[in-house]
Each structure stands twice: as structure tokens, then as C-alpha cells.
Kinemage of the C-alpha trace (Angstrom):
@kinemage 1
@onewidth
@group {chain A} dominant
@subgroup {mainchain}
@vectorlist {calphas} color= white
{ca met a 1} P -9.293 -54.338 15.925
{ca leu a 2} L -12.093 -51.801 16.204
{ca arg a 3} L -14.295 -52.023 19.288
{ca tyr a 4} L -17.242 -49.796 20.167
{ca gln a 5} L -16.153 -49.203 23.761
{ca glu a 6} L -12.814 -47.847 22.571
{ca leu a 7} L -13.983 -45.919 19.484
{ca cys a 8} L -16.823 -44.112 21.289
{ca gln a 9} L -14.213 -42.269 23.339
{ca tyr a 10} L -13.205 -40.329 20.209
{ca ala a 11} L -16.278 -38.396 19.081
{ca arg a 12} L -14.766 -36.902 15.929
{ca lys a 13} L -13.330 -40.197 14.702
{ca phe a 14} L -16.578 -42.013 15.542
{ca leu a 15} L -18.593 -39.549 13.439
{ca ala a 16} L -16.140 -39.796 10.527
{ca leu a 17} L -16.245 -43.602 10.484
{ca thr a 18} L -19.975 -44.201 11.026
{ca gly a 19} L -21.727 -40.978 9.944
{ca tyr a 20} L -23.429 -40.904 13.363
{ca thr a 21} L -22.610 -39.237 16.654
{ca val a 22} L -22.362 -41.487 19.705
{ca gln a 23} L -25.751 -40.160 20.878
{ca glu a 24} L -27.396 -41.079 17.563
{ca phe a 25} L -25.722 -44.486 17.560
{ca glu a 26} L -26.959 -45.255 21.065
{ca ala a 27} L -30.493 -44.179 20.116
{ca leu a 28} L -30.506 -46.628 17.196
{ca leu a 29} L -28.793 -49.468 19.100
{ca pro a 30} L -31.799 -50.756 21.175
{ca his a 31} L -33.944 -51.105 18.042
{ca phe a 32} L -31.143 -52.903 16.212
{ca gln a 33} L -30.647 -55.179 19.221
{ca val a 34} L -34.314 -56.206 19.177
{ca glu a 35} L -34.054 -57.206 15.515
{ca phe a 36} L -30.787 -59.076 16.071
{ca glu a 37} L -32.099 -61.027 19.075
{ca asn a 38} L -35.316 -61.937 17.247
{ca his a 39} L -33.296 -63.183 14.281
{ca val a 40} L -30.783 -65.320 16.186
{ca ala a 41} L -33.578 -66.826 18.288
{ca ala a 42} L -34.927 -68.425 15.109
{ca tyr a 43} L -31.902 -68.702 12.790
{ca arg a 44} L -28.227 -69.567 12.960
{ca leu a 45} L -25.575 -67.175 11.678
{ca asp a 46} L -25.377 -69.122 8.399
{ca gly a 47} L -29.095 -68.530 7.795
{ca lys a 48} L -30.299 -72.045 8.587
{ca lys a 49} L -33.171 -72.529 11.043
{ca arg a 50} L -32.131 -72.973 14.656
{ca thr a 51} L -33.236 -76.314 16.127
{ca lys a 52} L -31.538 -77.046 19.464
{ca arg a 53} L -28.830 -74.722 20.703
{ca arg a 54} L -29.665 -71.216 21.815
{ca tyr a 55} L -27.510 -68.425 20.402
{ca ser a 56} L -24.495 -67.364 22.419
{ca glu a 57} L -21.363 -65.425 21.504
{ca tyr a 58} L -18.552 -67.828 20.697
{ca lys a 59} L -15.118 -67.467 22.248
{ca asn a 60} L -12.867 -64.886 20.565
{ca ser a 61} L -15.766 -63.491 18.472
{ca pro a 62} L -14.595 -60.531 16.350
{ca leu a 63} L -17.946 -58.839 17.135
{ca pro a 64} L -18.540 -59.718 20.785
{ca thr a 65} L -21.382 -57.253 21.499
{ca val a 66} L -24.448 -55.988 19.655
{ca ala a 67} L -22.876 -52.517 19.673
{ca asp a 68} L -19.852 -53.939 17.852
{ca lys a 69} L -22.145 -55.521 15.284
{ca leu a 70} L -23.963 -52.247 14.619
{ca leu a 71} L -20.595 -50.483 14.425
{ca phe a 72} L -19.431 -53.086 11.890
{ca ile a 73} L -22.332 -52.586 9.480
{ca leu a 74} L -22.446 -48.782 9.824
{ca ile a 75} L -18.739 -48.453 9.022
{ca tyr a 76} L -19.188 -50.755 6.019
{ca leu a 77} L -21.990 -48.546 4.648
{ca lys a 78} L -20.230 -45.276 5.473
{ca gln a 79} L -16.828 -46.183 4.044
{ca gly a 80} L -17.876 -48.503 1.197
{ca ser a 81} L -14.526 -50.294 1.392
{ca val a 82} L -13.704 -53.670 -0.152
{ca gln a 83} L -14.583 -56.565 2.126
{ca glu a 84} L -10.938 -57.608 2.583
{ca ala a 85} L -10.091 -54.183 4.006
{ca his a 86} L -13.237 -54.102 6.145
{ca ala a 87} L -12.474 -57.573 7.511
{ca thr a 88} L -8.986 -56.436 8.507
{ca leu a 89} L -10.427 -53.542 10.556
{ca phe a 90} L -12.341 -56.028 12.703
{ca gly a 91} L -9.749 -58.796 12.858
{ca met a 92} L -11.541 -61.375 10.715
{ca his a 93} L -11.216 -63.054 7.329
{ca gln a 94} L -13.047 -61.812 4.217
{ca pro a 95} L -15.555 -64.738 4.028
{ca asp a 96} L -16.548 -64.049 7.647
{ca ala a 97} L -16.960 -60.337 6.887
{ca asn a 98} L -19.149 -61.205 3.891
{ca gln a 99} L -21.360 -63.407 6.075
{ca trp a 100} L -21.726 -60.725 8.744
{ca ile a 101} L -22.497 -58.005 6.172
{ca his a 102} L -25.368 -59.971 4.634
{ca leu a 103} L -26.673 -60.958 8.054
{ca leu a 104} L -26.568 -57.520 9.689
{ca his a 105} L -27.620 -55.290 6.793
{ca pro a 106} L -31.226 -56.619 6.582
{ca leu a 107} L -31.502 -56.355 10.380
{ca leu a 108} L -30.465 -52.695 10.262
{ca asn a 109} L -33.076 -52.192 7.549
{ca arg a 110} L -35.755 -53.754 9.750
{ca ala a 111} L -34.753 -51.601 12.718
{ca leu a 112} L -35.139 -48.442 10.613
{ca ala a 113} L -38.488 -49.735 9.307
{ca ala a 114} L -39.709 -50.290 12.872
{ca leu a 115} L -38.747 -46.694 13.639
{ca gly a 116} L -40.725 -45.480 10.602
{ca glu a 117} L -37.632 -43.936 9.010
{ca leu a 118} L -37.457 -45.920 5.774
{ca pro a 119} L -38.892 -44.217 2.683
{ca ala a 120} L -42.059 -45.640 1.164
{ca arg a 121} L -41.487 -47.868 -1.868
{ca glu a 122} L -45.095 -48.342 -2.987
{ca met a 123} L -47.816 -45.771 -3.637
{ca ala a 124} L -50.248 -47.265 -1.078
{ca glu a 125} L -47.653 -46.987 1.683
{ca phe a 126} L -46.776 -43.424 0.703
{ca ala a 127} L -50.437 -42.338 0.597
{ca ala a 128} L -51.078 -43.814 4.042
{ca arg a 129} L -48.261 -41.777 5.541
{ca phe a 130} L -49.818 -38.505 4.396
{ca glu a 131} L -53.420 -39.257 5.249
{ca pro a 132} L -53.252 -37.098 8.430
{ca ser a 133} L -51.605 -34.287 6.479
{ca ala a 134} L -54.724 -33.571 4.423
{ca lys a 135} L -55.798 -30.961 6.989
{ca glu a 136} L -52.488 -29.138 6.875
{ca lys a 137} L -52.182 -25.770 5.223
{ca ala a 138} L -51.309 -25.934 1.542
{ca glu a 139} L -48.055 -24.035 2.036
{ca glu a 140} L -46.859 -26.756 4.425
{ca leu a 141} L -47.312 -29.447 1.771
{ca val a 142} L -44.155 -28.799 -0.206
{ca phe a 143} L -42.223 -31.606 -1.883
{ca phe a 144} L -39.104 -31.977 -4.011
{ca his a 145} L -38.050 -34.786 -6.322
{ca asp a 146} L -35.039 -35.593 -8.454
{ca gly a 147} L -33.191 -38.520 -9.989
{ca thr a 148} L -29.861 -39.718 -8.657
{ca glu a 149} L -27.347 -42.120 -10.148
{ca arg a 150} L -24.974 -44.580 -8.477
{ca pro a 151} L -21.984 -46.001 -10.367
{ca val a 152} L -21.573 -49.765 -10.755
{ca val a 153} L -18.938 -52.026 -12.260
{ca arg a 154} L -19.118 -52.095 -16.066
{ca pro a 155} L -21.178 -55.155 -17.064
{ca lys a 156} L -19.511 -57.725 -19.332
{ca asp a 157} L -22.640 -58.265 -21.435
{ca lys a 158} L -22.869 -55.750 -24.315
{ca glu a 159} L -26.626 -55.301 -24.011
{ca leu a 160} L -26.354 -54.608 -20.287
{ca gln a 161} L -23.557 -52.150 -21.011
{ca lys a 162} L -25.918 -50.119 -23.193
{ca leu a 163} L -28.721 -50.378 -20.643
{ca tyr a 164} L -26.692 -49.185 -17.660
{ca tyr a 165} L -24.610 -46.567 -19.475
{ca ser a 166} L -25.335 -43.037 -18.311
{ca gly a 167} L -24.726 -40.377 -20.931
{ca lys a 168} L -24.871 -37.771 -18.165
{ca lys a 169} L -22.175 -39.313 -15.981
{ca lys a 170} L -20.248 -41.092 -18.772
{ca leu a 171} L -20.208 -44.324 -16.777
{ca his a 172} L -22.351 -47.359 -15.981
{ca ala a 173} L -24.812 -46.643 -13.216
{ca leu a 174} L -28.117 -47.309 -11.462
{ca lys a 175} L -30.865 -44.738 -10.992
{ca asn a 176} L -33.464 -43.940 -8.329
{ca ile a 177} L -36.030 -41.154 -8.034
{ca val a 178} L -35.950 -39.518 -4.602
{ca leu a 179} L -38.974 -37.621 -3.284
{ca ser a 180} L -38.472 -35.538 -0.152
{ca his a 181} L -40.694 -33.420 2.065
{ca ala a 182} L -39.830 -29.821 2.966
{ca asn a 183} L -38.292 -31.150 6.216
{ca cys a 184} L -35.650 -32.864 4.014
{ca lys a 185} L -36.629 -36.426 4.916
{ca val a 186} L -36.843 -38.907 2.055
{ca met a 187} L -40.524 -39.861 1.841
{ca phe a 188} L -40.504 -42.021 -1.289
{ca leu a 189} L -37.767 -43.940 -3.116
{ca ser a 190} L -38.444 -45.498 -6.504
{ca arg a 191} L -37.261 -48.981 -7.370
{ca thr a 192} L -33.712 -49.097 -8.689
{ca cys a 193} L -33.552 -49.003 -12.475
{ca glu a 194} L -30.951 -48.641 -15.205
{ca ala a 195} L -29.258 -45.255 -15.648
{ca lys a 196} L -30.269 -45.039 -19.309
{ca lys a 197} L -33.874 -44.395 -18.264
{ca his a 198} L -34.877 -40.711 -18.321
{ca asp a 199} L -35.894 -39.060 -15.027
{ca lys a 200} L -39.430 -38.315 -16.220
{ca lys a 201} L -39.994 -41.861 -17.448
{ca ala a 202} L -38.672 -43.300 -14.180
{ca ala a 203} L -41.000 -40.992 -12.225
{ca asp a 204} L -43.982 -41.941 -14.406
{ca gln a 205} L -43.296 -45.634 -13.848
{ca ala a 206} L -42.873 -45.136 -10.085
{ca gly a 207} L -46.456 -43.823 -10.060
{ca tyr a 208} L -46.306 -41.728 -6.902
{ca gln a 209} L -48.822 -38.996 -6.116
{ca val a 210} L -48.429 -36.245 -3.518
{ca pro a 211} L -51.524 -34.887 -1.729
{ca ala a 212} L -53.810 -32.569 -3.704
{ca gly a 213} L -53.046 -28.929 -3.038
{ca ser a 214} L -49.313 -29.619 -2.629
{ca thr a 215} L -46.453 -27.885 -4.391
{ca leu a 216} L -43.791 -29.995 -6.103
{ca tyr a 217} L -40.416 -28.554 -7.120
{ca gln a 218} L -38.502 -30.255 -9.943
{ca asp a 219} L -35.775 -29.567 -12.488
{ca thr a 220} L -36.006 -29.529 -16.289
{ca gly a 221} L -35.224 -33.251 -16.422
{ca phe a 222} L -38.897 -33.760 -15.530
{ca gln a 223} L -40.184 -31.557 -18.380
{ca gly a 224} L -43.800 -32.570 -19.018
{ca phe a 225} L -44.269 -34.384 -15.693
{ca ser a 226} L -47.469 -33.404 -13.883
{ca leu a 227} L -49.749 -34.614 -11.095
{ca val a 228} L -53.476 -33.960 -10.704
{ca gly a 229} L -54.226 -31.174 -8.217
{ca val a 230} L -50.540 -30.438 -7.622
{ca thr a 231} L -48.716 -27.194 -8.428
{ca ile a 232} L -45.522 -28.000 -10.333
{ca ile a 233} L -42.684 -25.459 -10.130
{ca gln a 234} L -39.601 -25.827 -12.305
{ca pro a 235} L -37.086 -23.520 -14.008
{ca lys a 236} L -37.898 -22.457 -17.552
{ca lys a 237} L -35.933 -24.354 -20.156
{ca lys a 238} L -33.971 -22.268 -22.649
{ca pro a 239} L -35.628 -22.492 -26.091
{ca arg a 240} L -33.422 -23.937 -28.823
{ca gly a 241} L -31.566 -21.180 -30.628
{ca gln a 242} L -32.915 -18.495 -28.305
{ca glu a 243} L -31.990 -16.909 -24.987
{ca leu a 244} L -33.951 -16.432 -21.783
{ca thr a 245} L -34.834 -12.905 -20.737
{ca glu a 246} L -33.214 -11.415 -17.638
{ca ala a 247} L -36.534 -11.740 -15.792
{ca glu a 248} L -36.731 -15.450 -16.691
{ca lys a 249} L -33.138 -16.001 -15.587
{ca glu a 250} L -33.825 -14.278 -12.283
{ca asn a 251} L -36.938 -16.414 -11.755
{ca asn a 252} L -34.921 -19.585 -12.505
{ca arg a 253} L -32.329 -18.555 -9.921
{ca ala a 254} L -35.051 -17.977 -7.328
{ca ile a 255} L -36.514 -21.436 -8.002
{ca ser a 256} L -33.068 -23.046 -7.863
{ca lys a 257} L -32.383 -21.514 -4.454
{ca ile a 258} L -35.416 -23.389 -3.140
{ca arg a 259} L -35.063 -26.544 -5.222
{ca val a 260} L -31.451 -27.029 -4.071
{ca arg a 261} L -32.957 -28.621 -0.969
{ca ile a 262} L -33.395 -31.922 -2.841
{ca glu a 263} L -29.712 -31.800 -3.829
{ca his a 264} L -28.828 -31.448 -0.156
{ca val a 265} L -31.069 -34.437 0.642
{ca ile a 266} L -29.335 -36.613 -1.958
{ca gly a 267} L -25.978 -35.408 -0.650
{ca gly a 268} L -27.061 -36.379 2.867
{ca val a 269} L -27.938 -39.892 1.710
{ca lys a 270} L -24.663 -40.173 -0.187
{ca arg a 271} L -22.609 -39.461 2.898
{ca tyr a 272} L -22.625 -43.246 2.888
{ca arg a 273} L -20.032 -44.098 0.272
{ca ile a 274} L -21.654 -47.457 -0.432
{ca val a 275} L -24.187 -45.484 -2.544
{ca lys a 276} L -21.715 -42.884 -3.809
{ca asp a 277} L -18.708 -44.883 -4.994
{ca lys a 278} L -18.706 -47.729 -7.496
{ca leu a 279} L -20.829 -50.535 -6.053
{ca arg a 280} L -19.056 -53.905 -6.144
{ca asn a 281} L -21.559 -56.040 -4.229
{ca trp a 282} L -23.633 -58.205 -6.595
{ca lys a 283} L -25.823 -60.034 -4.084
{ca glu a 284} L -29.433 -60.194 -5.271
{ca asn a 285} L -31.535 -57.166 -4.191
{ca phe a 286} L -28.570 -55.639 -2.308
{ca arg a 287} L -28.155 -52.758 -4.757
{ca asp a 288} L -31.771 -51.668 -4.248
{ca gln a 289} L -32.004 -52.332 -0.521
{ca val a 290} L -28.760 -50.551 0.363
{ca met a 291} L -30.096 -47.291 -1.120
{ca glu a 292} L -33.243 -47.708 0.975
{ca thr a 293} L -31.138 -48.276 4.098
{ca cys a 294} L -29.012 -45.170 3.504
{ca cys a 295} L -32.163 -43.065 3.037
{ca gly a 296} L -33.429 -44.429 6.365
{ca leu a 297} L -30.132 -43.616 8.087
{ca his a 298} L -30.338 -40.080 6.682
{ca asn a 299} L -33.929 -39.692 7.935
{ca phe a 300} L -33.068 -40.974 11.406
{ca arg a 301} L -30.080 -38.613 11.666
{ca leu a 302} L -32.304 -35.589 10.923
{ca asn a 303} L -34.238 -36.265 14.148
{ca phe a 304} L -31.094 -35.232 16.032
{ca arg a 305} L -29.518 -32.782 13.591
{ca pro a 306} L -32.384 -31.137 11.649
{ca trp a 307} L -31.574 -28.816 8.779
{ca his a 308} L -32.902 -25.275 8.949
{ca tyr a 309} L -33.925 -23.274 5.874
{ca leu a 310} L -35.703 -20.009 5.337
{ca thr a 311} L -39.457 -20.358 4.898
{ca ile a 312} L -40.450 -21.282 1.348
């Protein structure tokens, strides 16, 4: 059975299993502990309201400490394994693993929210975050956005099959629009939608707006997308039946070298295989919330391991 006190002795293995170094894990742990203790003070593990008994770890608990509980949920998100396999790692049965997953995942989400690391989901929240940035220099207000897809199990219903089918990936998937700042943190995450929806349409429906005077980098999937007072930079699309000039190709390459930052951001989020591999969990709202959680984990990690790029 996996235990935190044993696994933390092996730094390389710990990083591979959780996506976090021991230092990062221990920085997140106190905030997760606060959320866990607040929850069990009011609710039982089965979700019912607590009336008489105070919470205490039961004898032979497979997750005896709060550190073990955080380890449990981080490994589940990082590895994206089936619950039967995940239960075996921690010496429990699959129904118990399922109960712990759906108890601990929202608590991890709340801990990241308390730290301010979750991306905004609504325009009002996003605007509030950048209110102090209005005085910044224009060149510091650089943003990137792109759509990303996550595969899901093929729906049985024919209409849902058409809705979730991605012609780009040739599979059934979900889609989110990710908006990042130049520091590579995810600042805004659109609501999860069907993969059939075009990137531009999904961005229009998300309705986000970056501060006036900003620069926004995007790819040709957002052709026609614009924001008031914002400079949009994207590669030039090749005209049908024609070729781009060498100068246009060179300019596209220069833009791509900068815009690749958003691809690195999405790759950072998808270190967690729960949002990279085929998602099997059908619990209501889980598919949307788990993407939000993985963005928050990515943002928190950058506080310890920031990415360095040449000045834009």
C-alpha cells in the first residue's frame, strides 16, 4: 500500500506519481488540510450531515493521515487509472476508492480556490483579477488563447455521438477554451462543451474580454475573432488555391514561436492524465470540474518551477 511517509523518501518516484515535488506537495498540504477538517466537522464521509460523533480516523484506515488523502487524489488525477487499479494501490476496494475520490476532489478544488490558483470561469471574476493591472505597461499585458479537446467514451445515443464527435481528432471529445497570461498561468477556462463546436464559436459564447491595450495571440482556428481595444495577432491563413509569400511564411513562423507558449500551457495542464486520456468518470459536473482542478494544479506548480521565455 502507498503511504506518504514512505513515498516521500523517493523524490523521482514521488514526482512521477503525483506531478509535484515533495516541497510543492507540502506547500499545498496545509490548505488541503483546512478544507478537509472543515468538511468532516460538518459532514460524514458518506456526505450526510454530522449530528453527534466527531470525526476520527477509524482503525485500519487505508488513508490514515491527511497527507495520505492528498497523495491519493493527486495520484488519481496524475495517472488517470481505472478505480479498481487505484484502489489496489491504496489497499482498498473499488467502491471505497470511488467514495474517497468524490469526497477529496472537491476539497482539493476548494484549497486551490483559497490559494487563488483556479482559473476564472465567469467574466466578472476574470475582470476583477485584472483590475490592478490597468496601470501596467501595454507590453506586459500579453495573453494567449486556444481550444483543447479531451477524449471521452463514445456515447450510445446517436445524436450525442454526432455532437461530441471531433473531426480534428477523429474521436468523441469535450472542448474547453484556455486563456493564459504571458507568465503561462491559466487565467480563464471556458465551460466544457462538445467537441463539435468550433473554437471561435466557443470563445464567442464564453464572452471573455482582456484589458484594453492588451495583445492577444491566437491561431487560425479563431479567424474573425476580435475584442474591442485589443491587438489580435495570428498567423496569416493560406488563401484557397494560392500560396503564401516567403515573407508571410517567415512572419507566421515568428508568430508561432511566440504563440507556442499556449501549447506549453495546455501541455502543462495535461500532465494530469485524467484530462489527457479517455475520461471514464460520468459523475455530474466532474468532467468540467476536473479540468478546472488540473489548471489550478498547473498554476500552483508554476510558483515553484516558473517557465522562462525570451521577452516577447
